[in-house]
C-alpha positions in Angstrom: 134.7 85.4 144.0 138.0 85.9 144.9 139.5 83.6 147.4 141.8 85.7 149.8 143.6 84.1 153.1 144.2 86.1 156.3 146.7 84.9 159.2 145.5 87.0 162.1 147.3 87.3 165.2 144.4 87.4 167.6 140.9 87.0 167.7 140.5 90.8 167.8 142.3 91.3 164.5 140.4 88.4 163.0 137.6 89.6 163.5 138.5 93.3 162.2 139.7 92.0 158.8 136.0 89.5 159.0 134.3 92.9 159.3 136.3 95.0 156.5 135.8 91.9 154.4 132.3 91.3 154.6 131.8 95.4 154.2 134.0 95.3 150.9 131.6 92.7 148.8 128.7 93.7 147.5 124.9 93.0 148.1 124.7 90.2 145.1 128.6 88.3 146.3 126.9 88.3 149.8 124.2 86.5 148.9 125.8 84.4 146.2 127.9 82.9 149.2 124.8 82.6 151.5 123.5 80.6 148.3 126.7 78.9 148.3 127.2 77.8 151.4 123.0 76.6 152.0 123.8 74.5 148.7 126.8 72.9 150.3 125.4 72.0 153.9 122.0 70.9 152.5 122.4 70.0 149.3 120.4 70.5 146.3 117.5 68.1 146.8 116.2 69.4 150.6 112.8 69.8 151.8 111.1 72.8 152.2 110.2 73.1 155.8 107.3 75.5 155.2 105.3 72.6 153.3 106.2 70.0 156.0 104.5 72.2 158.6 101.6 72.6 156.4 101.4 68.8 156.7 100.8 68.4 159.9 
């Protein structure tokens, strides 16, 4: 995914740019970005929440 920077002059302009950027991405790009963010936040070795609830 190509990195692009945008300097908005207002919140509305930033919101509009965000929407255009999301619409321009393919489904594969969106799911890849979501998986990368999840990996960065939770790491590679995070516990499965569903498995934890079954143990209770």
